[in-house]
N, C-alpha and C positions, 0 to 999 in steps of 0.2 A: 177656725175655732179649735179643732184638734184634727188628728190624722184620720180617725175612724168614727163611724156613726156611734159605735158603742161608747167611745170616750166622750163624745159630745153629749150623749144621753146621760152619762154618769155625772157630768157637770150640771146639767139641767136638774137631775134628781137631787143632787147635793144642795143646790141653791134652793130648790123647793122645800126640801126637808128642813133646812135651817132658816127659812123665811128671808133669803137673801135676794136682793134685786139683781137680775142678770140681764145684761144687754151686750150685744155684739158690736164691736167698733166699726160698723159699716158707715163711715163718714159720708159716703155719697147719698145715702138715704136722707141725710140732713141738708144736703146741698140744694139750693133753690131751683136750679135748672133741671137737675135730676128729679126733683119733686114735681116740676112742671110736666115732665114726661109722664110721670105717674098720673097726674091730674088729667092730661089729655086722654090717656087710656081709660081711666075710670069714667070720665064724662063723655067718651066717644066723640070728642071734638072733631076728629078727622075720620070718623066712621069706625068700622070693625077692624081690629088688628088682622093683618094678613101675613106679615113676615118681620122678623127682627134680625139685624146683623150687628155684631158687636165684637170688639177686640181690645185687648190690653196687653202690651208687651213692650220690650225695649231691646235694643241691640247693644249688648255689652259683654263683659267677660267677668268671671268670678275666680279669684285666686285660690290657691291651695288652702284648705281648711274652712272655706266659706260654707255655711250651712246649706246654701242653695244647691250645692253639689252632692249633698248627702241624702240618700233615701231614708236612712234611719231618722234623720232630723226633720223630715218633711220637706225636703228640697224639691226642685223641679219647677218648670214654668207653670204647670197647672195648679199646683198647690200655692205657689207664691203669687202669681198674677192672674191665673185663670179664674179665681174666685170673683174677680171684678165682672167679667162678662157673664159668668154663670148667674151671679146675683142680679145683674142688670137685666138679663133676659127674663127673669122671674118678675121683677118689679115693673119692667116695661110692658109686659103682657098682662100683669095682675092675674096670672094663672100659674099652676104647677105642671111641670112636664109629666107626660105619661111614659115616655121612653127616650133613651138617648143613645148616641153612638159617637165614637171618636177614634182619633189616630194620634199616636205620640211617637216622636222620633228625635234623634240627636244627629247633628251634622259635625259637631266638634266632640267626637266621642272620647277624646283624650281628657276633656274637661267635664263632660256630662255623660260618663259611662254608667252611672247608677240611676240617673233620673232623666226626664224629658227636657230637651232644649226647646222643642216645639210641640204644641198640641192644637189640634183642630177638632171641633165637635159640632154635632147637631142635636137639638132638643125639640121633640115633638110635643105640642100642647093640644089640649082638647080642641076639636074643630079642625084639626089638620094644620094648625099654625106651626110654622117651623122657625126656630131661632138658630142661626149659624154663628159660631163663635171661634175665636182664635186667640192664642197667647204664645209668647215666646221670649227666650233670652237672646235670640239671634235675629230679631226683626222688630222694628218699632211699629206699634199700632195703638190707637187711642180714639175709639169712636163707638157711638151707639146710634143706630138708625132704625126707625120704625116705619114700616109701610102699612098704611091703612086703606080702607075702601074709598075714602074721599080725600086722600092726601097723605102727607108724610111729615115726620118731625125727626130731627137728629141733633146730636151733640158731637162736636169735634173741637177740642178734646172733651172727653166725658169723665175721666177719672184722675186728673191731676189735682194737686193740693190747692191750687188757685188758678183761676182763669178758665174754668169750665164755661163753654159758650155754645150756642147753637142757633138753629133757624127752623122754620116750618115751610110747608109748600105754599102757603098763602102770603109769604113774605114777612111773617112775624120774626123779629130778631130776639134772641135770648142772650143778652149781653152778660159778660162775666160779673159775678157778684163780688163786691169789694170786701165783704166780711169773710172771716176765716171759717171754713166748714167744720173744722174740728172744735172750734169754740162753740159753734151752733150745736154740735153733737153733745158736748159737755153740758151746755145750758138745757137742752131738751131732756137729757137723761136726769139732770138735777131736778128739773120741774116735775118729771114723771115720778121721781122718788118723793118729792115734797107733797105732790097732790094725790099720790096713791094710784097713779095710772100705769097702764102697760107701756113699756118702751116702744119706740118706733121699730127697733130691730131686736126682738127678744131672742133668747137662746135657741128656740126652735128654728129660727131663720138660719142660723149658722149650721145647725144639724142638717137641714134640707139641702144646703149647698154641698156639704160633705158627702151626703148620699149620692148626689149627682156626680161629683168629682170621682168618687170611687167607681161609679158605674161607667164613666168615660174611660177610666183606666182599665176596667175589666173588658170593655168593648175593644180597646186597642189590642189587648192580648188575644182577642178572638177575631182578629182581622176586620175590625170595624163593624161587627154585627150589632143590631139593635139590642139594647138591654132594657127590659121592662122595669118600671119603677113602682 
């Protein structure tokens, strides 16, 4: 949404003051299989949530001048790709974390000397539920796995633009949806505006993720200590 909580709040305040509809472009919250994960959690289809593991990253390189290499421009793996597992952990648990910790580093320091090439983090939710996440520019990952008291459900891949698919512990298959998730997002937001309803992903959703991301960065600077939220 923006680099800081303060900037996110300023956007929310400006939209509210001017009666402007504000939605964050979290396409995955409109994607049917990610919505199925949310449904399983809300309905406790496989029991109480125990653990979440999620990752989103790719193995590539960014040339000179690419914004992903610039701290000022909001670069780094955590800002660019880390928002996917952070947001996924929140909607997969249907809870908000109470504290987080993380570690950031770069192996190709000539390319990523201002920002993180790799980030790993843990988020603790009420009841002791832990979500473990990872993101990177130097490693491919694309998964969302939920372990519950009576089974599990997972998506592999979970955040690509098409072809999200998964399965559950009882053999249920979650085949890829043929419709375009961003078209669904635009349709859902248009309907929310037309009908006067709240969007699926309001501005506050983006702010919450940035608060967590900033806490992960703070934790990394403090040798991975827990940061209360």
